[in-house]
N, C-alpha and C positions, 0 to 999 in steps of 0.2 A: 650223389644218386644212388638210389637202392633198387633191389629187385625183390619183389615180394612173391611167394608163392604158398598158395594154401595147401596145407596136407594134415589129414588126421583131426580136421576141425580146428587146427591151430595156425599160425603163420611162421612161415621161416622166411627170413631177411637176411640178403647177401648184399655188400656193396658192388655196385657197378663203376668202376675206375679205369683208366686206361692201363693199368699195370697188369703184365703177364704174370700170374702168381699161382704156384701150385695149389696153395690151400682154396684159392677162390674156385680153381679148377674142381677140386674135389667138393666145395659147397655147392656148386653148379650141379654137378652130377648126382649128389645127394637130394638137392631141390626136385630134380626131375624125377628121382626115385620115389622120394616121399610122396610127391604128387601122385604118382601113378598107384602107388599102392592104396592112398587115401581115396583116390577116385575109385579104385577097385572094390573096396569095402564098402563105399556110398552106393554103388550101383550093381552090388553082388545079386540083389533079389531080381534084377531085370536082366532076364537071360541074354536077349538081344544085345543088349548094351555090354553087359559082363564079357562077351565073347570077343566082342570089339576091343574092348580094353586090354583083354589077355592077349590078343594076337598084335597089339601096337608094338612092343618090344621086338619081335620078330620082324615086322616090318621095317623098323628103323634099323636093324642089325642086316637086312638084305643086301643093302648097296656094298657093304664090306664083305659080303660073301660071295659076290660076283666072281665070275673068271677074270682073271688079269691078264688082258692081252698088253702087247706091247704099246709104250706111250710114245706118241708121235712128239720128239723133242721140239721140231719146229712149232708145231701148233700150240703145245704147252708154253713154250719159251716166248713166244710172241705176247701171249696172254698174260703171261708174268710181267713182261717188262711194261706192258701198257696199264697194268695194275699199279705198279711202283709209281708211275707217271701220275697216276691219279689222287696219289697222296701228296702231289706238290703242294708246297704251303702249310702242310699240317704241322701244328706245333710239336717242337721236340719235347719229350717227356721220358725220363730214364725209365726202362723197363715196359715202356708202353707198345701196344700192338694194336692200335686202333686210330680211326679218323678223329679221335679226341686226344690223342697224344700218342707219338710214337718215337721209339729211338734207332740206332744206327742198325743194331742187328734185327730188331723188330720189322723194319721196312721190308728187307728181301724176304724175310720168313713169312710176314703176313702176306705179301703179293705172291709167293709161290704157294703157300698153302691154299688160296682163295682159288688161284689157278688150277690146282689139282682138284678141288671140289667142284670146279664148273667143268673142268675135262671129264671127270667122272660121270657127270650128270649129262653132258653132251654125248658121251660115248659109251654109257653103261659099262664102266671099266672098273672093277674091282680094285685092280692094283693101283688106280689113283685115289680111290676113296680111301684104300688103307694106308697110303703114304701120306695123304691129308691128316688121318687120324693121328698117325705116329708124330708128325711135325706139329700138330696141335699139342699134343701130350708132352713132349719132351722138347724142353727150352734149349736154346743153344745162343751162348754169347758171342761176340766178333771173335774172340780169343778161341773159342771151342770151334767155330766153322773154320779158322785157320789152321786149327790141328786135325781136323777131317773128323770130327765127333759124329759117332755113330756110323761113319762113312757116307754122311751126308753131301761131303764136298770132296773134290779131288783137285791136287794141284795142277796148275798149268804149266808153270815154269817162268813166266816172265816175273820179274822182280825189279827193285829199284824204287824210284820215286815216280809217280804219276806224270810229274810234269816232263821228266827225261825218258820215261819207259816207252820201249817199242810196244804199241797196242795191237799190231798187226795179227796177233794170234788170238786176240780177244774177240769175243761175240756179245751183243747186248744180253746183259744179266750176268755176266762173270763178274766175280767179286775181288776187290783188293782190301786185305786185312794188313792194318800196320803191324810191323814187327814186333812191337810190344803188346799187341793185342787189345788194345784198347778202343779202335774204332774200325768200321768197314763202311766201304763204298760199294755201289753197282755200277757196272759200266752200261751207259745207254745207247751208246754207238756213236759214231763221228766225232770221236774225242771228247764226249762229253760224260759226266758222271753225275749219278743221282745220289744223295746222301741225306740222312736225318742229322743235320750238323747242330752239336750243342753250343757250339759259339754264335752260330746264326740263329738258332733256337727256332728252326724249321727245317723241313724238306725242301732241299734245292738241286736243281741240275744246272751245272756250270762246266765250262770247256776246261779240260785238265791242262791244256797249255797256256792258256793266256789268262784265267781267272786269278785274283788274289785271295787264295785260300790256302790257309796254313796245311791242310791234309794234303795237298797235291806236292809238297815238299817234304813228305814224311816219308821213309823207306817202308814198301809194301811187299806183301807177296800176293799171286793171284791165284784164284781157284773158281772151280765151276761145279754148279749144283750137279750131283752124280745122276740124279734124273733127267738131267738135260744132256748128259753127254754118254749114258748108256741107253740102247734102244729098248731093253726090256724093261727099263722102268725100275729096275732094283736099286735100292740104296743101302 
């Protein structure tokens, strides 16, 4: 599948695939910028249209310049967990972050990002928009999230295997990262865990105590998104 954007009388084509890739992000932004410049040139003689085109970048930037009020971690966390559940059955695709394919770290990252954007829209909260933009730009693997990359996560303390670990300190949305950093799961509540499982080839929600799933017997450390533990929403 491809994305085609017309700019400067030419055509810019970028591939649309499920993989989260910095080059594609840059190409996407380049296409938007090129289309804006090209449309500005084409409409420059029409004063009214020119004015609208010139203020479009300012309008697009305004949400990210809004004041950053505290983020309600309860509201954000509930939406985040529900959005992860919406990916149930989505095929596993390494590096993916979309409904066409998603991997283990992409699942919680995409769900949180979408929840932040929705929260920002509902509450006109600039901090949520800025957190969304940062999460979109900076990729983070399971290993990175387990190491607190960019301060996105904070350790909870529970460790061991999911089958035997005391989950009393966990809340829905908390993360479990294997100690070797190759896989990540998210707590869904009531002893259940949601994950993009490469072995099963899809996003699944299973009981951590009773399900026969190899990841539940692998040692993990537990972590919480800082934006869900810090009422200021700072990451």
